[in-house]
N, C-alpha and C positions, 0 to 999 in steps of 0.2 A: 522695666519690671518683667520678670519671666512669666510664661504662661501659667506655671504652677501657682505663682504668687497671685496672679490675676484671678485665677479660678477660685482660690481660697478666699480672696478678698470679696469676690462676688457672693460666695457662699455665706460669708460672715454678714454681708449686707442684708441677705435674705433672712438669715436665722438669728441675727443679733437683735433681740427686742429692745424696746425703749427702756425697760427696766434694768438692762445691763447684764443679763445672765447669758453666758456663752454656752451653746449646745455642747454636751459632753464629747460628741464625735469630733467637733472642731478642736477642742482642747487636746484630744488624742492625736489628731493630725499634727498639731503644733509641737506637742511633746516628742513625736517620733521624727521631727525634722528640725534639729537645732539651728542649722544654717538658715532655713526658711523662716524660722521663728524670729531670728535677729533682723532679717531684712524686712519682714512683714511688720514687725514692731516699729521699726523706724518709719515705714510707710504710713502706718496708722497714726503715729505721733505727729506726723506732718499733715494730719487731717485728710489723708488720702490723696495728697498732691505729690506729683513727682518733682523732686528737687535734687540737684547734684550738690553734695556737700563734700568739701575737701578736708580730709583728716591728715593730709601730708605732714609728716614730721612728728605726729603724736604717737608716742609709744605707750601701749596699754601696760598697766602694772602687772607683774607676774600673777597669773590666776585671776586677774581682774577683768573688768568690762569698761569700755568707753562708748558712750551712746551720744551721738550728735542729734540735736533736735532744734527746730526753729520755733520760737514762741513770740507772740505779740507782748511786748513789755512797755509799760508807761511809767517812766520814772518821775513824772510830775503828778502822779496820783496821790491823793491824800493817804497818809499812812494807815489810819484806822479803817478806811474803806478797803484798802488792799488786804489788810489782815482779815477783815470780815469775810471778804469774798473767797480768800484762799482757805481759811480755817473756819468752816461753818460751825464746828463744834468747839471752838475756842471759848474757854470760860471767861466770864466777865472780870474775874479777879486776876487773870493772867498778867504777868509782868510785861508781856509783849506789847500791851496797849500803852505802856508808860514810857517807851523809849523812842517814840516817833520823832522827837526833836533831834535825835542823833542821825536820823536819815531824812532830812527835810526834802520836800518835793523839788525836783530840778525845774526851775522856772523856764518856760519857753520851749520845752521839748514836747513832742507829741508821741503817741504810741507808735512803736516801730517794731518790725520783725527783728529779733535778736538771735544770733547764733550762739547756742549754749552747748556745752559738753557736760554730760553727767558721767561721773566716774564712780565705780564700785570696786573695792579692792579684793573681792572674791569671797567665796564661801569659807566661813570659819575665821575670817580676818578680824583683827583688832587694830585699828588705825588711829594714830594720834593726829590732831589737827595740824601739827607742825610737819608730819610726814606727808599728809595730803597736800599741804601748801607747797612743800618742797617738790613733790611730784609735778604739781602744776607749773612751778617756776621752770622746771626742766623741759616742759612742753611749750613754754612761752604762753602759759595760761595763768590767769589770776582769778580769785574767787568772785563769783557772780554776786550781784546785790541781792538783799532780801526780797526786793520787789520782783526780781527775776524768778526767784523760787516760788513766790506767791503766784506769779503768772503761770508757772508750770502747773501748780495745783488747780488754778482756775480753769485753764484751757484743756488740761489733760487729767481730769478728775478720776479717770479709770486707769491711770498709769500703773498702779499696783496690780490691776487685773491683767493688763497687757503683758506685764513682765512676769506674772506668776509669782509675785512676791508680796505677801500680805501677812503682817504689816511691813511697812517700809517708810523711809523718811528721805526728804530732799533737804539738803543743808547748804546754807550760805556761810562761808567762813570769814565774812567781813565782820570784824570785831565791833561790839558795842559794850555797854557796861550798865550795871544797875547796882547801886549801893556799894560801889567799889569792886564788884566782881566782873571779870571779863567774860562776856557771853557771846553767843552767836545764835542766829535764828534758824529754825528748821520747821518744815511742815510734815506732820506725821499722818500717814495714810493707814487707816485701820478699819477694814470692812467698809461700811457706808459712812464712816466718820473721818473728818479731816480737822486737825488742830494745828494752829500756829503756836510755836513754843520758843522759849529761850533756853539754851543749854550752856553749861559751863564750857568755855573755850577749850580748856585742856582735858575735856572728856575723851576717853578712848572709845572710838566709834565701833559699832558692831557691823556685821556683814549685811545688815538690812538698811544701812545708811548710804545714800548717794550724794556726792558732792557736786555742786554746780559751779562751772568755770566758764570764763569768756576769754577771748584773745586779749593780750595785754593792751593793744592799741584801742580796742573797743571799750575798755574799762573807763 
């Protein structure tokens, strides 16, 4: 970590109150330093711990962003418990509660740190699910599980604040279905609210959507 990053991190620790409101001067410093913003964001998302992450061989989409982060994921967690923790604002009538049988808990596994890659296809983009998956295949990445996306929302609840993108969504492109419709899960960040939702698989995604991927062998 550079001295500039360390000093800015220390300043944030002093001035970032429990309520989650960042001092305007810090926001200005971040906005004036795009390179520093990207590195500091990765540092914050890793809970302030230094960790070397290899992105060797991963090619960023034109005008897009690839963001590596490490998240504690528990694939043995009860589906409804994972949904509830990730999407505190999820309505009781949401279909997302009804498809847990399609993602049963993995028996015998424990929570582990999982290396994820979030990809965004850039400002003004309109991306199909098939194009996002094809990009992942080219990088030897496959869609992360819904529980991985839920874990991102749980452990990095201010992700949209750190990225300066509100609202935004984190999407798992692993397919499920309800009443014959192919669907995928996403977590929607909007101010202080987070909701777990199901969206039509063949939806054309906007530039506020981030797709979660893992390495092929980790899937």
